[in-house]
Kinemage of the C-alpha trace (Angstrom):
@kinemage 1
@onewidth
@group {chain A} dominant
@subgroup {mainchain}
@vectorlist {calphas} color= white
{ca unk a 1} P 85.109 118.995 -26.654
{ca unk a 2} L 82.060 120.828 -27.957
{ca unk a 3} L 78.899 121.601 -26.242
{ca unk a 4} L 75.233 120.787 -28.276
{ca unk a 5} L 72.925 123.489 -29.114
{ca unk a 6} L 70.663 124.528 -26.198
{ca unk a 7} L 67.173 122.933 -26.588
{ca unk a 8} L 64.040 124.950 -26.425
{ca unk a 9} L 62.437 123.055 -23.476
{ca unk a 10} L 60.798 125.446 -20.936
{ca unk a 11} L 63.374 126.640 -17.842
{ca unk a 12} L 60.842 124.820 -15.303
{ca unk a 13} L 61.614 121.543 -16.872
{ca unk a 14} L 65.419 121.673 -17.075
{ca unk a 15} L 67.255 119.418 -14.738
{ca unk a 16} L 68.802 121.433 -11.741
{ca unk a 17} L 72.783 121.394 -11.781
{ca unk a 18} L 73.867 119.329 -8.780
{ca unk a 19} L 75.844 121.202 -6.054
{ca unk a 20} L 78.556 119.168 -4.419
{ca unk a 21} L 77.736 117.826 -1.146
{ca unk a 22} L 79.811 116.201 1.540
{ca unk a 23} L 78.566 112.362 1.667
{ca unk a 24} L 75.955 111.210 4.349
{ca unk a 25} L 77.357 108.175 4.959
{ca unk a 26} L 79.413 107.083 7.913
{ca unk a 27} L 83.182 106.621 7.127
{ca unk a 28} L 85.471 103.946 8.113
{ca unk a 29} L 89.045 104.882 9.357
{ca unk a 30} L 90.274 105.160 5.639
{ca unk a 31} L 91.317 108.665 4.681
{ca unk a 32} L 92.879 110.136 1.527
{ca unk a 33} L 96.546 110.249 3.204
{ca unk a 34} L 96.313 106.445 2.249
{ca unk a 35} L 96.265 107.460 -1.545
{ca unk a 36} L 98.636 109.941 -2.652
{ca unk a 37} L 98.752 110.730 -6.130
{ca unk a 38} L 101.341 113.756 -7.252
{ca unk a 39} L 99.657 116.344 -9.587
{ca unk a 40} L 100.847 116.081 -13.071
{ca unk a 41} L 100.824 118.669 -15.764
{ca unk a 42} L 98.151 117.884 -18.310
{ca unk a 43} L 96.626 115.042 -16.262
{ca unk a 44} L 93.368 114.881 -14.217
{ca unk a 45} L 93.819 112.865 -11.017
{ca unk a 46} L 90.570 111.649 -9.372
{ca unk a 47} L 91.538 113.720 -6.436
{ca unk a 48} L 90.700 116.619 -8.405
{ca unk a 49} L 87.015 115.932 -8.626
{ca unk a 50} L 86.005 116.064 -4.928
{ca unk a 51} L 84.598 112.505 -4.902
{ca unk a 52} L 83.456 110.844 -1.866
{ca unk a 53} L 85.549 108.725 0.334
{ca unk a 54} L 84.014 105.548 -0.081
{ca unk a 55} L 84.177 105.965 -3.885
{ca unk a 56} L 87.966 107.137 -3.468
{ca unk a 57} L 88.583 104.187 -1.349
{ca unk a 58} L 87.356 101.724 -4.135
{ca unk a 59} L 89.301 103.809 -6.754
{ca unk a 60} L 92.569 103.272 -4.571
{ca unk a 61} L 91.672 99.612 -4.346
{ca unk a 62} L 91.395 99.387 -8.001
{ca unk a 63} L 94.805 100.788 -8.625
{ca unk a 64} L 93.409 103.696 -10.593
{ca unk a 65} L 95.273 107.089 -10.305
{ca unk a 66} L 94.891 109.270 -13.168
{ca unk a 67} L 91.872 109.629 -15.196
{ca unk a 68} L 91.773 108.541 -19.003
{ca unk a 69} L 90.872 111.495 -21.449
{ca unk a 70} L 87.242 110.164 -21.644
{ca unk a 71} L 87.085 109.856 -17.960
{ca unk a 72} L 88.059 113.291 -17.405
{ca unk a 73} L 86.029 114.932 -19.824
{ca unk a 74} L 83.063 113.019 -18.890
{ca unk a 75} L 83.124 113.832 -15.191
{ca unk a 76} L 83.717 117.656 -15.725
{ca unk a 77} L 80.076 117.545 -17.118
{ca unk a 78} L 78.576 114.486 -15.212
{ca unk a 79} L 79.340 115.460 -11.841
{ca unk a 80} L 77.029 118.394 -12.378
{ca unk a 81} L 74.150 116.549 -13.430
{ca unk a 82} L 74.543 117.192 -17.174
{ca unk a 83} L 74.052 114.742 -20.088
{ca unk a 84} L 77.141 113.384 -21.895
{ca unk a 85} L 77.351 111.978 -25.735
{ca unk a 86} L 80.353 110.209 -25.919
{ca unk a 87} L 82.663 108.843 -28.647
{ca unk a 88} L 85.049 106.405 -27.295
{ca unk a 89} L 86.042 102.846 -28.318
{ca unk a 90} L 86.290 99.712 -25.888
{ca unk a 91} L 89.521 100.114 -23.545
{ca unk a 92} L 89.570 103.861 -23.213
{ca unk a 93} L 87.760 103.886 -19.766
{ca unk a 94} L 84.253 104.859 -20.370
{ca unk a 95} L 82.577 102.289 -18.185
{ca unk a 96} L 84.455 103.764 -15.166
{ca unk a 97} L 83.704 107.409 -16.216
{ca unk a 98} L 79.616 106.930 -16.207
{ca unk a 99} L 79.875 104.567 -12.924
{ca unk a 100} L 82.083 107.051 -11.042
{ca unk a 101} L 79.738 109.819 -11.784
{ca unk a 102} L 76.652 107.568 -10.922
{ca unk a 103} L 77.834 106.491 -7.455
{ca unk a 104} L 79.181 109.913 -6.513
{ca unk a 105} L 75.667 111.275 -6.824
{ca unk a 106} L 74.153 108.188 -5.044
{ca unk a 107} L 76.227 108.797 -2.138
{ca unk a 108} L 75.578 112.646 -2.021
{ca unk a 109} L 71.703 112.398 -2.630
{ca unk a 110} L 69.683 109.931 -0.599
{ca unk a 111} L 67.375 107.651 -2.309
{ca unk a 112} L 63.557 108.646 -2.468
{ca unk a 113} L 61.689 107.164 0.656
{ca unk a 114} L 59.123 106.055 -1.589
{ca unk a 115} L 61.530 104.042 -3.737
{ca unk a 116} L 59.667 100.584 -5.017
{ca unk a 117} L 61.041 97.169 -4.918
{ca unk a 118} L 62.619 96.356 -8.540
{ca unk a 119} L 62.647 100.071 -9.177
{ca unk a 120} L 66.577 100.989 -10.169
{ca unk a 121} L 67.896 104.747 -9.579
{ca unk a 122} L 70.090 104.181 -12.514
{ca unk a 123} L 69.758 101.994 -15.659
{ca unk a 124} L 72.419 100.913 -17.966
{ca unk a 125} L 71.484 99.305 -21.156
{ca unk a 126} L 74.087 97.290 -23.144
{ca unk a 127} L 73.924 95.367 -26.104
{ca unk a 128} L 75.371 92.031 -25.212
{ca unk a 129} L 75.452 89.521 -22.262
{ca unk a 130} L 79.153 89.877 -21.986
{ca unk a 131} L 79.318 93.780 -21.773
{ca unk a 132} L 76.368 93.898 -19.576
{ca unk a 133} L 78.021 91.540 -16.869
{ca unk a 134} L 81.458 93.302 -17.071
{ca unk a 135} L 79.526 96.566 -16.417
{ca unk a 136} L 78.037 94.822 -13.343
{ca unk a 137} L 81.561 93.716 -12.271
{ca unk a 138} L 82.822 97.089 -12.605
{ca unk a 139} L 80.016 98.670 -10.748
{ca unk a 140} L 80.286 96.219 -7.717
{ca unk a 141} L 83.952 96.923 -7.564
{ca unk a 142} L 83.461 100.703 -7.434
{ca unk a 143} L 80.767 100.455 -4.967
{ca unk a 144} L 82.305 97.846 -2.740
{ca unk a 145} L 82.808 100.246 0.024
{ca unk a 146} L 79.102 101.536 0.092
{ca unk a 147} L 75.645 99.861 0.607
{ca unk a 148} L 74.689 100.473 -2.774
{ca unk a 149} L 72.873 97.648 -4.654
{ca unk a 150} L 73.765 96.445 -7.975
{ca unk a 151} L 71.980 93.773 -10.097
{ca unk a 152} L 71.708 92.515 -13.518
{ca unk a 153} L 69.124 91.135 -15.776
{ca unk a 154} L 70.469 89.576 -19.150
{ca unk a 155} L 69.475 86.916 -21.573
{ca unk a 156} L 70.671 83.378 -21.467
{ca unk a 157} L 70.786 83.154 -17.741
{ca unk a 158} L 68.488 81.793 -14.960
{ca unk a 159} L 65.483 84.052 -14.894
{ca unk a 160} L 64.307 83.216 -11.423
{ca unk a 161} L 67.769 83.773 -9.708
{ca unk a 162} L 67.741 87.235 -11.596
{ca unk a 163} L 64.075 88.041 -10.441
{ca unk a 164} L 65.110 87.306 -6.893
{ca unk a 165} L 67.924 89.818 -7.070
{ca unk a 166} L 65.675 92.590 -7.853
{ca unk a 167} L 63.847 92.525 -4.623
{ca unk a 168} L 63.970 95.351 -2.144
{ca unk a 169} L 65.963 98.472 -2.670
{ca unk a 170} L 67.778 98.375 -6.127
{ca unk a 171} L 70.348 101.335 -6.915
{ca unk a 172} L 72.026 100.235 -10.091
{ca unk a 173} L 70.489 97.775 -12.680
{ca unk a 174} L 72.505 96.788 -15.714
{ca unk a 175} L 70.303 94.968 -18.465
{ca unk a 176} L 70.138 93.736 -22.035
{ca unk a 177} L 67.224 95.004 -23.955
{ca unk a 178} L 65.307 91.858 -24.387
{ca unk a 179} L 65.674 90.425 -20.912
{ca unk a 180} L 64.817 93.672 -19.673
{ca unk a 181} L 61.526 94.295 -21.601
{ca unk a 182} L 60.773 90.613 -20.263
{ca unk a 183} L 60.930 91.573 -16.721
{ca unk a 184} L 59.297 95.023 -17.462
{ca unk a 185} L 56.351 93.181 -18.893
{ca unk a 186} L 56.053 90.871 -15.912
{ca unk a 187} L 55.940 93.933 -13.628
{ca unk a 188} L 59.233 92.737 -11.890
{ca unk a 189} L 61.037 95.826 -13.050
{ca unk a 190} L 59.597 99.398 -12.793
{ca unk a 191} L 61.520 102.285 -14.543
{ca unk a 192} L 59.464 105.185 -13.573
{ca unk a 193} L 62.177 106.089 -10.930
{ca unk a 194} L 65.115 106.123 -12.987
{ca unk a 195} L 67.325 108.835 -12.178
{ca unk a 196} L 70.103 108.179 -14.626
{ca unk a 197} L 70.167 106.475 -18.057
{ca unk a 198} L 73.200 104.870 -19.570
{ca unk a 199} L 73.158 103.512 -23.225
{ca unk a 200} L 76.065 101.861 -24.022
{ca unk a 201} L 77.811 100.950 -27.458
{ca unk a 202} L 74.858 102.407 -29.070
{ca unk a 203} L 76.016 101.754 -32.601
{ca unk a 204} L 76.246 98.178 -31.792
{ca unk a 205} L 72.797 98.122 -30.423
{ca unk a 206} L 71.758 99.920 -33.786
{ca unk a 207} L 73.465 97.429 -35.835
{ca unk a 208} L 72.028 94.435 -34.035
{ca unk a 209} L 68.399 95.783 -34.461
{ca unk a 210} L 67.910 96.609 -31.011
{ca unk a 211} L 66.706 100.126 -31.224
{ca unk a 212} L 63.195 99.454 -31.308
{ca unk a 213} L 63.337 97.332 -27.935
{ca unk a 214} L 65.411 100.366 -26.316
{ca unk a 215} L 62.817 102.958 -27.461
{ca unk a 216} L 60.211 101.098 -25.725
{ca unk a 217} L 62.475 101.099 -22.752
{ca unk a 218} L 63.268 104.647 -22.632
{ca unk a 219} L 59.424 105.535 -23.099
{ca unk a 220} L 58.820 103.829 -19.656
{ca unk a 221} L 61.430 106.022 -17.978
{ca unk a 222} L 61.180 109.643 -16.887
{ca unk a 223} L 61.315 112.177 -19.807
{ca unk a 224} L 64.798 113.261 -20.816
{ca unk a 225} L 64.559 116.640 -18.992
{ca unk a 226} L 63.987 114.860 -15.617
{ca unk a 227} L 66.746 112.271 -15.843
{ca unk a 228} L 70.526 112.422 -16.815
{ca unk a 229} L 71.580 110.493 -19.768
{ca unk a 230} L 74.789 109.211 -20.877
{ca unk a 231} L 74.952 107.581 -24.386
{ca unk a 232} L 78.390 106.189 -25.632
{ca unk a 233} L 79.206 105.097 -29.171
{ca unk a 234} L 82.572 104.180 -30.756
{ca unk a 235} L 81.270 105.845 -34.040
{ca unk a 236} L 78.973 108.930 -34.564
{ca unk a 237} L 76.815 107.958 -37.627
{ca unk a 238} L 73.925 110.308 -38.426
{ca unk a 239} L 71.706 107.971 -37.131
{ca unk a 240} L 73.517 107.891 -33.677
{ca unk a 241} L 73.477 111.432 -33.714
{ca unk a 242} L 69.684 111.382 -34.269
{ca unk a 243} L 68.795 109.146 -31.640
{ca unk a 244} L 71.360 110.922 -29.042
{ca unk a 245} L 69.008 114.139 -30.054
{ca unk a 246} L 65.981 112.550 -29.140
{ca unk a 247} L 67.276 110.867 -26.004
{ca unk a 248} L 69.631 113.331 -24.382
{ca unk a 249} L 68.837 116.978 -23.033
{ca unk a 250} L 71.512 119.601 -23.829
{ca unk a 251} L 74.334 117.083 -23.757
{ca unk a 252} L 78.046 117.902 -23.482
{ca unk a 253} L 79.553 116.212 -26.513
{ca unk a 254} L 82.880 114.368 -25.799
{ca unk a 255} L 85.083 112.705 -28.522
{ca unk a 256} L 87.903 110.460 -27.959
{ca unk a 257} L 89.015 109.756 -31.468
{ca unk a 258} L 89.204 105.987 -32.602
{ca unk a 259} L 92.996 105.854 -32.990
{ca unk a 260} L 95.442 103.333 -32.457
{ca unk a 261} L 97.464 105.919 -29.995
{ca unk a 262} L 94.565 105.658 -27.645
{ca unk a 263} L 95.969 101.777 -27.073
{ca unk a 264} L 99.343 103.167 -26.352
{ca unk a 265} L 102.398 101.089 -26.024
{ca unk a 266} L 101.107 98.512 -28.746
{ca unk a 267} L 103.947 96.891 -30.821
{ca unk a 268} L 102.041 96.258 -34.108
{ca unk a 269} L 103.657 93.569 -36.694
{ca unk a 270} L 102.642 92.444 -39.831
{ca unk a 271} L 103.738 89.156 -41.049
{ca unk a 272} L 103.288 88.168 -44.883
{ca unk a 273} L 102.472 84.699 -45.056
{ca unk a 274} L 100.843 82.270 -47.286
{ca unk a 275} L 97.372 81.380 -46.492
{ca unk a 276} L 98.341 77.958 -46.487
{ca unk a 277} L 101.356 78.505 -44.027
{ca unk a 278} L 98.982 80.274 -41.310
{ca unk a 279} L 98.098 77.367 -39.265
{ca unk a 280} L 101.650 76.484 -38.736
{ca unk a 281} L 102.967 79.931 -38.138
{ca unk a 282} L 100.107 80.341 -35.426
{ca unk a 283} L 101.058 77.221 -33.482
{ca unk a 284} L 104.679 77.812 -33.520
{ca unk a 285} L 104.113 81.414 -32.402
{ca unk a 286} L 101.905 80.333 -29.513
{ca unk a 287} L 104.400 77.874 -28.299
{ca unk a 288} L 106.789 80.527 -27.579
{ca unk a 289} L 107.144 81.254 -23.688
{ca unk a 290} L 106.632 84.937 -24.074
{ca unk a 291} L 103.033 84.465 -25.038
{ca unk a 292} L 101.105 84.557 -21.679
{ca unk a 293} L 97.524 85.660 -22.357
{ca unk a 294} L 96.724 85.614 -26.119
{ca unk a 295} L 93.501 86.545 -28.109
{ca unk a 296} L 93.306 85.241 -31.720
{ca unk a 297} L 90.780 86.784 -34.089
{ca unk a 298} L 89.115 85.158 -37.059
{ca unk a 299} L 86.372 86.566 -39.318
{ca unk a 300} L 84.064 83.619 -39.022
{ca unk a 301} L 82.744 81.359 -36.900
{ca unk a 302} L 83.483 78.135 -38.745
{ca unk a 303} L 87.321 79.468 -38.799
{ca unk a 304} L 87.151 80.204 -34.984
{ca unk a 305} L 86.085 76.663 -34.607
{ca unk a 306} L 88.689 75.110 -36.627
{ca unk a 307} L 91.557 77.326 -34.829
{ca unk a 308} L 90.030 76.101 -31.751
{ca unk a 309} L 90.582 72.562 -32.671
{ca unk a 310} L 93.956 73.046 -34.137
{ca unk a 311} L 95.383 74.581 -31.188
{ca unk a 312} L 94.118 72.082 -28.942
{ca unk a 313} L 95.476 69.106 -30.840
{ca unk a 314} L 98.835 71.047 -30.887
{ca unk a 315} L 98.563 70.668 -26.909
{ca unk a 316} L 97.889 74.648 -26.647
{ca unk a 317} L 95.696 75.318 -23.927
{ca unk a 318} L 92.971 77.278 -25.873
{ca unk a 319} L 89.106 78.034 -25.864
{ca unk a 320} L 86.911 79.571 -28.354
{ca unk a 321} L 84.358 82.824 -28.035
{ca unk a 322} L 81.852 82.661 -30.815
{ca unk a 323} L 78.152 82.720 -31.273
{ca unk a 324} L 78.135 79.033 -31.221
{ca unk a 325} L 79.112 78.530 -27.826
{ca unk a 326} L 76.147 78.342 -25.049
{ca unk a 327} L 75.919 81.733 -22.919
{ca unk a 328} L 76.739 79.850 -19.724
{ca unk a 329} L 79.921 78.326 -21.383
{ca unk a 330} L 81.224 81.794 -22.714
{ca unk a 331} L 80.863 83.540 -19.308
{ca unk a 332} L 82.802 80.404 -17.637
{ca unk a 333} L 85.519 80.636 -20.457
{ca unk a 334} L 85.747 84.396 -20.225
{ca unk a 335} L 86.334 83.841 -16.356
{ca unk a 336} L 88.972 81.153 -16.855
{ca unk a 337} L 90.576 83.430 -19.187
{ca unk a 338} L 90.621 86.302 -16.735
{ca unk a 339} L 91.994 84.045 -13.985
{ca unk a 340} L 95.026 82.554 -16.313
{ca unk a 341} L 93.549 79.325 -16.644
{ca unk a 342} L 93.395 79.439 -20.222
{ca unk a 343} L 96.360 80.874 -22.433
{ca unk a 344} L 94.713 81.360 -25.813
{ca unk a 345} L 91.254 82.790 -26.471
{ca unk a 346} L 90.143 82.597 -30.354
{ca unk a 347} L 87.264 84.797 -30.868
{ca unk a 348} L 84.896 86.733 -33.629
{ca unk a 349} L 84.684 90.187 -33.452
{ca unk a 350} L 81.076 90.119 -32.200
{ca unk a 351} L 82.326 87.763 -29.384
{ca unk a 352} L 85.340 89.768 -28.876
{ca unk a 353} L 84.224 93.498 -28.635
{ca unk a 354} L 83.351 94.909 -25.242
{ca unk a 355} L 85.503 92.287 -23.601
{ca unk a 356} L 87.272 94.084 -20.886
{ca unk a 357} L 90.297 91.731 -19.628
{ca unk a 358} L 93.401 92.952 -18.241
{ca unk a 359} L 97.023 91.673 -18.709
{ca unk a 360} L 96.204 90.448 -22.686
{ca unk a 361} L 99.980 90.112 -23.921
{ca unk a 362} L 99.162 89.483 -27.517
{ca unk a 363} L 96.641 90.060 -30.264
{ca unk a 364} L 96.839 87.682 -33.065
{ca unk a 365} L 94.838 88.748 -36.244
{ca unk a 366} L 94.630 85.283 -38.100
{ca unk a 367} L 92.632 87.094 -40.923
{ca unk a 368} L 92.472 90.866 -41.166
{ca unk a 369} L 88.848 92.171 -40.344
{ca unk a 370} L 86.681 93.478 -43.389
{ca unk a 371} L 85.792 96.650 -41.179
{ca unk a 372} L 89.142 98.703 -40.520
{ca unk a 373} L 87.579 100.014 -37.206
{ca unk a 374} L 87.333 96.456 -36.099
{ca unk a 375} L 91.103 96.295 -36.474
{ca unk a 376} L 91.494 99.057 -33.801
{ca unk a 377} L 88.851 97.337 -31.284
{ca unk a 378} L 90.883 94.210 -31.783
{ca unk a 379} L 94.461 95.615 -30.938
{ca unk a 380} L 92.657 97.567 -28.270
{ca unk a 381} L 92.489 94.288 -26.085
{ca unk a 382} L 95.975 94.586 -25.376
{ca unk a 383} L 98.027 97.444 -23.947
{ca unk a 384} L 95.713 98.762 -21.594
{ca unk a 385} L 96.426 100.949 -18.644
{ca unk a 386} L 99.939 101.671 -19.650
{ca unk a 387} L 100.844 98.059 -19.789
{ca unk a 388} L 103.143 96.909 -22.926
{ca unk a 389} L 101.193 94.769 -25.510
{ca unk a 390} L 101.735 93.373 -28.996
{ca unk a 391} L 99.601 92.765 -31.906
{ca unk a 392} L 100.459 90.653 -34.832
{ca unk a 393} L 98.544 90.442 -37.993
{ca unk a 394} L 98.759 87.480 -40.575
{ca unk a 395} L 98.456 88.933 -44.215
{ca unk a 396} L 98.138 86.238 -46.720
{ca unk a 397} L 96.352 86.517 -50.286
{ca unk a 398} L 93.028 87.195 -48.850
{ca unk a 399} L 93.895 89.979 -46.568
{ca unk a 400} L 95.869 91.988 -49.204
{ca unk a 401} L 92.641 94.088 -49.986
{ca unk a 402} L 92.095 94.950 -46.329
{ca unk a 403} L 95.405 96.206 -45.338
{ca unk a 404} L 95.661 99.279 -47.443
{ca unk a 405} L 92.083 100.457 -45.919
{ca unk a 406} L 93.228 99.698 -42.268
{ca unk a 407} L 96.310 101.725 -43.043
{ca unk a 408} L 94.269 104.682 -44.300
{ca unk a 409} L 91.827 104.329 -41.272
{ca unk a 410} L 94.396 104.524 -38.608
{ca unk a 411} L 96.573 106.968 -40.593
{ca unk a 412} L 99.603 104.755 -40.085
{ca unk a 413} L 101.793 102.734 -42.408
{ca unk a 414} L 101.991 99.194 -40.808
{ca unk a 415} L 105.554 97.626 -40.988
{ca unk a 416} L 105.161 94.423 -42.948
{ca unk a 417} L 107.771 91.602 -42.831
{ca unk a 418} L 108.477 88.153 -43.061
{ca unk a 419} L 107.885 85.892 -40.131
{ca unk a 420} L 111.195 85.333 -38.115
{ca unk a 421} L 113.303 82.397 -39.036
{ca unk a 422} L 112.116 79.249 -37.576
{ca unk a 423} L 108.380 79.917 -37.110
{ca unk a 424} L 107.558 78.211 -40.613
């Protein structure tokens, strides 16, 4: 974990480091004796950070015990008020890392008396609706035993309903760039009182062309010396590092390497199969009883649509997630998949990245991704939180060129075999 070089900002402008204070909020009769976690060498517990009791109660309710590496390394700096630039892939626990820090701060420091309606104390900007809504859901879960107010503004959903949710005191706002600017231009959102800014999946915001919008948003917040800023990215390109230097002040750099090891307990299999045999192999695999909750990835929208049709015709409970699906339907599909009403979710990389769903038993790569990093993101959908997971990749003639690049990227030789007897 390395610290960035000190900037030359005047000392009077620098953000004071926070002192740990006891929460001012009245507590229930719940106490830490109901949340026993033994100390383990080499692991950080949430107990080790002296977090406010309502937050610890929520952490306990969510079943968290030990911090993931990105959580531990982030909290060491962020709980003292420092900025953090983090490199971590989806599924490493980065969302909880910044949410825990923000909620702890808000429970210990009362909101300004002059806080305006629609003026969030914390602003979280994410590239996609699905990711923003997931962050909002996680924030509400961690703030469930507090009176902190959480809201979201995202495109593709009812504007007036979101506008009404902004009224009164607002602690945490999660947003996509375009919709946030719409609300700001109509003066329904005031960004002048933002104390904490989170920029999640900055690399995706860059690749999706959102950086000009993000720059406009940041210009309306307090300057970087007067706010705390978190920036997370799955990759650290030079462009991302340049943006981080512009938007953060004296940050700690936390890097969790993008490796398959971080998605521990994943049994990776590669099935060598002719392209014409892939549909039959997929159907036969999914009809096995052990395949409970499955994500199937394809490289193109048209392929995902064909696979969705194939599985439904074969009597498999499937749905698809791609840019062709209307936003409200995508959200409904995700919820049904989470609740177990849908067995198989067929998705493109864009639609699938950033989705946080527990208990995905299998990931099937119907086609190998063109970008080796997407392989890691795909299989990271399974094997979470210590659970066992399985990834199966179909490698045909068209995939043969991608396999060596993926193996070089993950620094691991994947075992190739023919599909088990009876599947073709």
